[in-house]
KEMARZA-794590 format. One line per 2 residues: number of its first residue (from 1); for each residue x, y, z of C-alpha. Coordinates in Angstrom, 3 decimals. Layout:
NUM	X Y Z ~ ...;
END
This chain:
1	-15.321 16.601 -33.816 ~ -13.317 19.701 -32.303;
3	-12.388 17.583 -29.330 ~ -10.909 14.726 -31.637;
5	-8.580 17.321 -33.485 ~ -7.255 18.514 -30.154;
7	-6.695 15.256 -28.855 ~ -5.055 14.103 -32.051;
9	-2.628 17.067 -32.543 ~ -1.130 17.141 -29.141;
11	2.609 17.599 -28.963 ~ 3.431 16.129 -25.754;
13	1.019 13.239 -25.560 ~ 3.524 11.210 -23.627;
15	3.509 13.895 -20.818 ~ -0.241 14.403 -20.623;
17	-1.411 10.894 -20.932 ~ -3.419 11.161 -17.499;
19	-5.788 12.750 -19.523 ~ -6.612 10.187 -22.134;
21	-9.032 8.443 -19.643 ~ -11.559 11.519 -19.572;
23	-10.837 12.115 -23.438 ~ -11.921 8.477 -24.103;
25	-14.942 8.713 -22.180 ~ -16.343 11.781 -24.095;
27	-15.309 10.404 -27.539 ~ -16.535 6.820 -26.627;
29	-19.279 7.268 -29.254 ~ -17.402 9.481 -31.703;
31	-15.976 8.594 -35.244 ~ -12.601 7.916 -35.085;
33	-10.104 10.363 -36.757 ~ -7.138 8.818 -38.810;
35	-4.159 10.249 -37.119 ~ -1.313 11.444 -39.730;
37	2.071 9.613 -39.160 ~ 3.940 12.744 -38.949;
39	3.135 15.265 -35.751 ~ 2.150 18.616 -36.562;
41	5.003 21.309 -36.435 ~ 4.879 23.445 -33.089;
43	3.924 26.680 -34.975 ~ 0.895 25.067 -36.506;
45	-0.164 23.688 -33.190 ~ 0.104 27.053 -31.692;
47	-1.888 28.667 -34.486 ~ -4.594 26.070 -34.067;
49	-5.001 26.404 -30.148 ~ -5.180 30.018 -30.489;
51	-7.849 29.840 -33.178 ~ -9.927 27.546 -30.928;
53	-9.148 29.789 -27.961 ~ -10.938 32.496 -29.827;
55	-13.819 30.218 -30.647 ~ -14.448 28.990 -27.191;
57	-14.167 32.752 -25.914 ~ -16.640 33.901 -28.300;
59	-18.751 31.066 -27.585 ~ -19.004 32.196 -23.921;
61	-19.378 35.679 -24.554 ~ -21.956 35.812 -27.274;
63	-24.036 32.298 -26.889 ~ -24.482 32.107 -23.124;
65	-28.109 30.697 -23.653 ~ -26.932 27.882 -25.681;
67	-24.253 26.746 -22.969 ~ -26.979 27.172 -20.505;
69	-29.299 24.854 -22.602 ~ -26.464 22.419 -23.008;
71	-26.376 22.023 -19.112 ~ -30.014 22.018 -18.659;
73	-30.508 19.325 -21.126 ~ -27.508 17.221 -19.761;
75	-28.741 17.283 -16.120 ~ -32.002 16.123 -17.287;
77	-30.471 13.183 -19.139 ~ -28.340 12.542 -16.027;
79	-31.498 12.618 -13.828 ~ -33.077 9.911 -16.219;
81	-29.832 7.957 -16.040 ~ -29.528 7.914 -12.428;
83	-33.344 6.803 -12.216 ~ -32.393 3.939 -14.594;
85	-29.566 2.791 -12.549 ~ -31.880 2.852 -9.515;
87	-34.772 0.990 -11.101 ~ -32.230 -1.843 -12.444;
89	-32.431 -3.042 -8.640 ~ -36.096 -3.255 -9.323;
91	-36.430 -3.799 -13.031 ~ -38.865 -1.578 -14.978;
93	-39.584 -3.072 -18.184 ~ -40.780 0.140 -19.843;
95	-37.559 1.978 -19.233 ~ -34.837 1.471 -21.504;
97	-30.867 2.433 -21.264 ~ -30.440 6.275 -20.975;
99	-27.285 7.687 -22.816 ~ -26.160 11.016 -21.553;
101	-24.831 13.685 -24.177 ~ -21.831 15.343 -22.665;
103	-21.195 18.330 -25.046 ~ -20.527 20.667 -22.348;
105	-17.919 18.688 -20.901 ~ -16.411 18.479 -24.346;
107	-16.396 22.198 -24.386 ~ -14.397 22.392 -20.953;
109	-12.145 19.731 -22.281 ~ -11.567 21.765 -25.708;
111	-10.744 24.739 -23.279 ~ -8.388 22.594 -21.477;
113	-6.615 21.652 -24.802 ~ -6.439 25.245 -26.026;
115	-4.700 26.541 -23.020 ~ -2.188 24.065 -22.258;
117	1.102 25.435 -21.895 ~ -0.175 29.323 -22.653;
119	-0.062 30.794 -19.318 ~ -0.174 34.423 -20.472;
121	-3.306 33.735 -22.586 ~ -4.683 31.838 -19.485;
123	-4.516 34.948 -17.458 ~ -7.854 36.208 -19.290;
125	-9.669 33.986 -16.812 ~ -8.508 35.805 -13.704;
127	-7.743 39.262 -14.592 ~ -11.277 40.441 -14.462;
129	-13.394 38.917 -11.699 ~ -16.449 40.647 -13.357;
131	-15.681 39.443 -16.842 ~ -17.398 36.694 -18.993;
133	-14.477 34.229 -18.495 ~ -14.507 34.180 -14.791;
135	-18.232 34.430 -14.713 ~ -18.265 31.149 -16.771;
137	-15.967 29.607 -14.345 ~ -18.153 30.353 -11.448;
139	-21.273 29.285 -13.359 ~ -19.859 25.874 -14.805;
141	-18.655 25.112 -11.181 ~ -21.676 24.869 -9.538;
143	-24.005 21.851 -9.220 ~ -21.811 19.484 -11.365;
145	-22.038 15.818 -12.509 ~ -19.528 13.602 -12.098;
147	-18.159 13.677 -15.716 ~ -18.508 17.684 -15.686;
149	-16.440 17.906 -12.468 ~ -13.684 15.590 -14.294;
151	-13.616 18.190 -17.445 ~ -13.732 21.156 -15.033;
153	-10.609 19.943 -13.148 ~ -8.759 19.577 -16.566;
155	-9.726 22.920 -17.698 ~ -8.588 24.448 -14.334;
157	-5.245 22.602 -14.656 ~ -4.755 24.355 -18.065;
159	-5.576 27.674 -17.008 ~ -3.402 27.800 -13.904;
161	0.017 27.385 -15.191 ~ 2.677 29.396 -13.419;
163	2.889 30.833 -10.106 ~ 0.260 33.751 -10.532;
165	-2.370 31.684 -12.346 ~ -2.090 28.881 -9.629;
167	-2.175 31.282 -7.026 ~ -5.533 32.747 -8.564;
169	-6.924 29.063 -9.156 ~ -6.210 28.390 -5.288;
171	-7.978 31.606 -4.275 ~ -10.727 30.546 -6.594;
173	-11.271 27.234 -4.906 ~ -10.962 28.833 -1.625;
175	-13.378 31.471 -2.273 ~ -15.965 28.962 -3.642;
177	-15.276 26.933 -0.515 ~ -16.579 29.831 1.660;
179	-19.532 30.505 -0.351 ~ -20.218 26.914 -0.228;
181	-20.197 26.766 3.404 ~ -22.382 29.875 3.845;
183	-26.092 30.284 2.675 ~ -25.455 29.318 -0.922;
185	-25.114 25.643 0.270 ~ -27.874 24.300 -2.234;
187	-25.481 25.530 -5.278 ~ -22.270 24.068 -3.774;
189	-19.431 24.600 -6.273 ~ -16.183 22.823 -6.755;
191	-13.807 23.854 -3.845 ~ -11.049 22.362 -1.978;
193	-13.254 20.918 0.877 ~ -15.479 19.034 -1.694;
195	-12.428 17.620 -3.392 ~ -10.873 16.264 -0.227;
197	-14.226 15.148 1.286 ~ -15.007 12.819 -1.926;
199	-11.750 11.262 -1.896 ~ -11.970 10.699 1.463;
201	-15.411 9.103 0.938 ~ -14.233 6.972 -1.865;
203	-11.594 5.723 0.209 ~ -13.698 4.706 2.823;
205	-16.385 3.177 0.871 ~ -13.907 1.162 -1.379;
207	-11.867 -0.156 1.639 ~ -15.365 -1.237 3.290;
209	-16.389 -3.275 0.382 ~ -15.655 -6.798 -0.619;
211	-12.745 -6.846 -3.202 ~ -14.759 -8.223 -5.823;
213	-17.130 -5.258 -5.820 ~ -16.691 -2.868 -8.534;
215	-15.549 0.582 -7.513 ~ -17.013 3.975 -7.942;
217	-20.146 5.066 -5.605 ~ -20.107 8.835 -5.386;
219	-23.411 10.646 -5.289 ~ -24.493 13.214 -8.094;
221	-24.102 16.405 -6.127 ~ -27.450 18.063 -7.091;
223	-29.721 15.133 -7.123 ~ -28.478 13.441 -3.821;
225	-29.720 10.156 -4.822 ~ -28.231 7.497 -2.210;
227	-26.576 4.087 -3.143 ~ -26.227 4.990 -7.071;
229	-22.814 3.724 -8.301 ~ -21.376 5.934 -10.976;
231	-18.723 4.393 -13.215 ~ -17.213 7.681 -14.075;
233	-16.304 8.227 -10.318 ~ -12.781 6.969 -10.787;
235	-12.252 9.306 -13.690 ~ -13.449 12.301 -11.632;
237	-11.125 11.290 -8.513 ~ -8.388 10.883 -11.034;
239	-9.095 14.584 -12.227 ~ -9.080 15.707 -8.952;
241	-5.683 14.375 -8.115 ~ -4.361 15.763 -11.457;
243	-5.514 19.124 -10.338 ~ -4.073 18.901 -6.915;
245	-0.793 17.534 -8.471 ~ -0.632 20.522 -10.922;
247	-1.352 23.311 -8.416 ~ 1.309 21.638 -6.002;
249	3.810 21.624 -8.611 ~ 3.197 24.966 -9.997;
251	3.239 26.857 -6.467 ~ 5.183 26.252 -3.072;
253	2.600 27.910 -1.054 ~ -0.066 25.546 -2.250;
255	1.822 22.455 -1.580 ~ 2.352 23.498 1.959;
257	-1.129 24.580 2.240 ~ -2.309 20.944 1.497;
259	0.372 19.207 3.657 ~ -0.585 21.442 6.816;
261	-4.334 21.096 6.094 ~ -6.168 21.116 9.361;
263	-8.715 18.561 8.802 ~ -7.436 16.355 5.942;
265	-4.184 14.256 5.887 ~ -4.166 13.768 2.347;
267	-1.229 11.447 2.191 ~ -2.799 9.075 4.540;
269	-5.954 9.008 2.674 ~ -4.300 8.682 -0.606;
271	-1.928 5.559 0.564 ~ -5.333 4.267 2.113;
273	-6.931 4.327 -1.213 ~ -3.962 3.200 -2.927;
275	-4.030 -0.438 -0.848 ~ -7.610 -0.990 -2.292;
277	-8.941 -2.484 -5.503 ~ -9.016 0.578 -7.626;
279	-8.592 1.267 -11.209 ~ -5.025 1.393 -12.636;
281	-5.210 4.759 -13.951 ~ -6.326 6.211 -10.380;
283	-3.490 4.445 -8.659 ~ -1.038 5.972 -11.082;
285	-2.729 9.263 -10.433 ~ -1.998 8.873 -6.693;
287	1.675 8.169 -7.113 ~ 1.818 11.488 -9.135;
289	0.062 13.388 -6.749 ~ 2.324 12.121 -3.815;
291	5.463 12.913 -5.838 ~ 4.487 16.381 -6.476;
293	3.398 16.720 -2.663 ~ 7.145 15.916 -2.046;
295	8.888 18.631 -4.259 ~ 11.126 20.649 -2.232;
297	10.287 18.493 0.984 ~ 11.628 18.794 4.506;
299	13.155 15.968 6.239 ~ 10.234 15.787 8.590;
301	8.052 15.449 5.575 ~ 10.233 12.918 4.002;
303	10.695 10.714 6.825 ~ 6.614 10.835 7.278;
305	6.295 10.009 3.539 ~ 8.723 7.031 3.483;
307	7.196 5.737 6.947 ~ 3.676 5.894 5.336;
309	4.698 4.611 1.956 ~ 6.516 1.427 3.654;
311	3.627 0.667 5.852 ~ 1.190 0.768 2.915;
313	3.289 -1.402 0.723 ~ 4.258 -4.125 3.518;
315	0.673 -3.982 4.952 ~ 1.941 -2.715 8.226;
317	-0.445 0.202 8.427 ~ -4.327 -0.046 9.145;
319	-5.252 -1.402 5.862 ~ -3.412 -4.641 5.065;
321	-2.942 -5.258 1.216 ~ -4.608 -8.545 0.268;
323	-2.599 -11.568 -0.492 ~ -2.012 -13.366 -3.881;
325	-0.612 -16.667 -5.078 ~ 2.903 -16.093 -3.996;
327	5.339 -18.475 -2.611 ~ 5.538 -18.612 1.321;
329	8.020 -16.406 2.716 ~ 9.172 -15.672 6.159;
331	6.663 -12.995 7.021 ~ 3.324 -11.676 6.028;
333	4.966 -8.153 5.392 ~ 7.301 -9.506 2.969;
335	4.681 -11.327 1.155 ~ 2.362 -7.970 1.345;
337	5.438 -6.162 -0.287 ~ 5.923 -8.657 -3.194;
339	2.130 -8.461 -3.953 ~ 2.104 -4.628 -3.770;
341	5.030 -4.612 -6.455 ~ 3.542 -7.086 -8.627;
343	0.069 -5.342 -8.556 ~ 2.147 -1.988 -9.602;
345	3.804 -3.844 -12.236 ~ 0.317 -4.884 -13.923;
347	0.337 -1.663 -16.129 ~ 2.725 0.852 -17.428;
349	1.012 3.835 -15.956 ~ 1.318 2.670 -12.443;
351	4.915 1.369 -13.057 ~ 6.186 4.582 -14.509;
353	4.450 6.811 -11.903 ~ 5.760 4.643 -8.951;
355	9.218 5.188 -10.272 ~ 8.900 8.751 -10.640;
357	7.650 9.134 -7.193 ~ 10.676 7.014 -5.867;
359	12.893 9.155 -7.861 ~ 11.750 12.432 -5.889;
361	11.696 10.529 -2.577 ~ 15.672 9.607 -2.875;
363	16.619 12.845 -3.760 ~ 18.270 14.904 -0.933;
365	15.682 17.034 1.377 ~ 15.692 20.666 1.253;
367	17.068 21.317 4.749 ~ 20.007 19.000 4.520;
369	23.587 20.085 4.669 ~ 26.765 19.397 2.564;
371	28.711 19.145 5.600 ~ 26.508 16.287 7.329;
373	25.913 12.749 6.074 ~ 22.042 12.335 5.992;
375	19.692 10.064 4.497 ~ 16.483 10.949 2.637;
377	14.478 8.218 4.739 ~ 14.273 7.048 8.422;
379	17.414 5.072 9.329 ~ 15.355 2.217 10.932;
381	12.883 2.414 7.911 ~ 11.258 -1.427 7.649;
383	13.560 -2.823 10.158 ~ 10.469 -4.578 12.137;
385	10.400 -7.244 9.144 ~ 13.445 -6.768 7.082;
387	16.930 -5.235 7.002 ~ 16.585 -1.492 7.188;
389	16.631 0.701 4.382 ~ 15.119 1.031 0.803;
391	16.967 -1.764 -0.984 ~ 13.328 -3.438 -1.904;
393	12.472 -0.189 -3.616 ~ 15.796 0.043 -5.484;
395	15.738 -3.656 -6.613 ~ 12.311 -2.857 -7.876;
397	13.327 0.006 -9.979 ~ 16.441 -1.573 -11.374;
399	15.568 -5.025 -11.441 ~ 11.708 -5.169 -12.393;
401	11.015 -1.997 -14.124 ~ 14.536 -1.245 -16.087;
403	16.031 -4.680 -16.401 ~ 12.581 -6.534 -17.252;
405	9.758 -4.630 -17.762 ~ 11.082 -1.868 -20.061;
407	12.479 -4.089 -22.702 ~ 9.371 -5.907 -23.609;
409	8.645 -3.519 -26.240 ~ 10.204 -0.728 -28.394;
411	7.975 1.980 -28.145 ~ 7.503 5.220 -26.405;
413	6.220 3.715 -23.100 ~ 9.303 1.560 -22.783;
415	11.582 4.542 -23.682 ~ 9.893 6.772 -21.081;
417	10.245 3.884 -18.582 ~ 13.908 3.640 -19.193;
419	14.315 7.396 -18.813 ~ 12.664 7.495 -15.596;
421	14.540 4.336 -14.123 ~ 17.923 6.174 -15.220;
423	16.759 9.295 -13.844 ~ 16.289 7.334 -10.450;
425	19.890 5.883 -10.942 ~ 21.174 9.334 -11.539;
427	19.610 10.845 -8.433 ~ 21.025 7.929 -6.098;
429	24.534 8.606 -7.517 ~ 24.359 12.271 -7.513;
431	22.957 12.782 -4.330 ~ 26.006 10.614 -2.318;
433	28.118 12.816 -0.941 ~ 31.198 11.465 -2.345;
435	33.627 14.425 -0.954 ~ 32.962 13.964 2.478;
437	33.116 10.279 2.530 ~ 36.327 10.300 0.660;
439	37.662 12.509 3.731 ~ 36.088 10.629 6.367;
441	37.260 7.299 4.983 ~ 41.146 8.605 5.998;
443	42.143 6.888 9.294 ~ 43.050 10.113 10.755;
445	39.579 11.468 10.437 ~ 37.004 10.645 13.385;
447	33.404 10.827 12.897 ~ 31.665 14.420 13.653;
449	29.212 14.409 16.769 ~ 26.379 16.344 15.025;
451	26.104 13.893 12.027 ~ 22.439 12.398 11.768;
453	23.837 9.134 11.034 ~ 27.243 7.103 11.357;
455	29.533 6.841 8.527 ~ 29.106 2.912 7.963;
457	25.262 3.501 8.203 ~ 25.440 6.130 5.685;
459	27.506 3.745 3.406 ~ 25.014 0.830 3.767;
461	21.737 2.430 3.554 ~ 22.384 5.306 0.956;
463	20.881 3.976 -2.512 ~ 24.068 4.686 -3.963;
465	25.740 1.357 -2.914 ~ 22.698 -0.729 -4.249;
467	22.438 1.388 -7.506 ~ 26.023 0.854 -8.296;
469	25.714 -2.765 -7.404 ~ 22.886 -3.088 -10.171;
471	24.644 -1.263 -12.574 ~ 27.269 -3.809 -12.707;
473	24.345 -6.410 -13.394 ~ 24.486 -7.969 -16.652;
475	20.723 -7.601 -17.491 ~ 20.860 -3.640 -16.286;
477	24.105 -3.346 -18.494 ~ 22.473 -4.841 -21.592;
479	19.567 -2.271 -21.210 ~ 21.767 0.617 -20.460;
481	23.997 0.131 -23.542 ~ 20.714 -0.598 -25.616;
483	19.539 2.827 -24.705 ~ 22.355 4.475 -26.305;
485	22.412 2.422 -29.269 ~ 19.837 3.907 -31.142;
487	18.767 4.046 -34.723 ~ 20.686 6.649 -36.511;
489	17.486 7.668 -38.993 ~ 14.940 7.542 -35.971;
491	17.457 10.070 -33.891 ~ 17.962 12.206 -36.854;
493	14.103 12.360 -37.258 ~ 13.244 12.983 -33.578;
495	12.826 16.443 -32.107 ~ 15.150 17.399 -29.342;
497	12.644 17.235 -26.605 ~ 11.395 13.619 -27.556;
499	11.648 10.921 -25.211 ~ 13.953 8.900 -27.695;
501	16.528 11.837 -27.520 ~ 16.147 12.181 -23.781;
503	16.540 8.821 -23.023 ~ 19.695 8.342 -25.261;
505	21.165 11.397 -23.510 ~ 20.460 10.124 -20.115;
507	22.240 6.861 -20.671 ~ 25.354 8.501 -21.547;
509	24.933 10.686 -18.659 ~ 24.606 7.242 -16.448;
511	27.997 5.998 -18.075 ~ 29.819 9.129 -17.164;
513	28.491 8.862 -13.726 ~ 29.570 5.402 -13.228;
515	33.198 6.207 -14.405 ~ 33.185 9.294 -11.982;
517	32.181 7.188 -9.013 ~ 33.352 3.715 -9.499;
519	36.602 4.405 -7.604 ~ 34.751 5.417 -4.482;
521	32.545 2.576 -4.819 ~ 35.238 -0.083 -5.351;
523	37.959 1.119 -3.110 ~ 35.911 2.627 -0.058;
525	32.116 1.925 -0.271 ~ 31.954 -2.011 -1.086;
527	35.060 -2.923 1.125 ~ 33.282 -1.236 4.190;
529	29.857 -2.757 3.774 ~ 31.244 -6.221 3.367;
531	33.643 -5.771 6.141 ~ 30.642 -4.830 8.503;
533	28.783 -8.109 7.878 ~ 25.562 -6.347 6.851;
535	25.688 -6.309 3.137 ~ 22.761 -7.391 1.123;
537	21.142 -10.807 1.321 ~ 21.970 -11.501 -2.303;
539	24.398 -10.014 -4.774 ~ 23.301 -8.960 -8.070;
541	26.321 -7.582 -9.561 ~ 28.524 -9.641 -11.936;
543	31.728 -10.260 -9.791 ~ 33.846 -10.738 -13.023;
545	33.512 -7.264 -13.917 ~ 36.595 -5.260 -12.228;
547	35.573 -1.699 -13.877 ~ 33.082 -0.149 -16.018;
549	35.767 -0.148 -19.034 ~ 35.476 -3.831 -19.242;
551	31.715 -3.577 -19.692 ~ 32.427 -1.253 -22.432;
553	34.393 -3.477 -23.991 ~ 32.080 -6.243 -23.774;
555	29.122 -4.271 -25.165;
END
């Protein structure tokens, strides 16, 4: 009941949608609560979470025996369930279905809700290593079942907000790793090595199986029962990835530690997993993790990421993607690329997370210089099977996600997808070195020898040119102006940080960027690209539009 309340009064449901899979699992047998049409006020939400925090802390401090009993009973029920799954291979008529009550997992998820965005309150877990709260973390991290590991990751996400708390959580996972590798192996705790190993194990197993086989086959840690499938395993892996994403986003040192890990190339493992037949929410979580790992990325990390991603999408790497019923094209890589994009489009979570990841990847790298023309991806990306560059990714965001999928319904999901697509367009336009391009385009200026790419290559490959072309496409313009034509009553009732207001403001930002950059595009960029004979294989802009002012008049 308390978990249902926590899930129902969340203020940022569209920001924490990844937790829904776990909450749905825990509440599958609970009575549904009727949600009020009006969201609770921030003050009420804060007061409620503080009260629930006090309840959970008192429960941990004053009723440890009751919590231990919950864990003991659920472990026994889990053993019975695993045995029942094993007996299903050799049917036992005397054994019926076994349902596991997950009250301890509900408690962990309630703690996760109560500490969301309350970093100062979360410090109570880390300040005293000998205190009840830190001891509770150590106890509950040992001998975890699959659902408990998922809930524990969600709790760890909530209490590790901010640089100090995230560093403490990182230390906790490293310390538990060192304990698990010593004489306490039999009581292995949640740690970095375990998370990386299970993600890698799942990737190996799922890619070795036939595509028709259902996913999820990780062992119960304590029981070590072989070859038992657990349907909650994808949810656990999603929670692992949420924790990795959260810590990478909160702390740059943790992000660098993961990227430089000695034994696990996490990006390679995740892209291998992404190419297999996995649940949609897990693939979306993979895209989120890759995006968070690329925050403040260097050019080396950016090039490596783009190369690995393109190999995965095109099937050029070690794991070719399975083909679907698509029209025959010139190369298998192009067919794989079409199929990969088609599969991502199957769910909103996947598409939205993929667009967010691409938005991160098209931004400037941290070691770029304003005095140079640099690209955020390798100059030869995709050149083995198509024209080099990231044009297929730009076309996917602007043509499929923004102009097509985002207008299928008028809801929060559509507004969020539109907002992220417009963020992608804004990043492509703002990262273009327009000042240097305007100077170098003068006949009296010659290219500098220390530039990483030539002037014409920069104009042709930078996403600026393709995004600008899409912004003069009729379908894209129709969606762009619809984002700015919101219902006045809905806007007046929406909060300032709502996705409705965010998408409205972003659409106006895009229009201002178009007005600012269209002289450079029409007078410099487009003529040089056309004169080089290496323009796109198909045009998408409306040739009758001479300026964005014409679009404003038409709309």
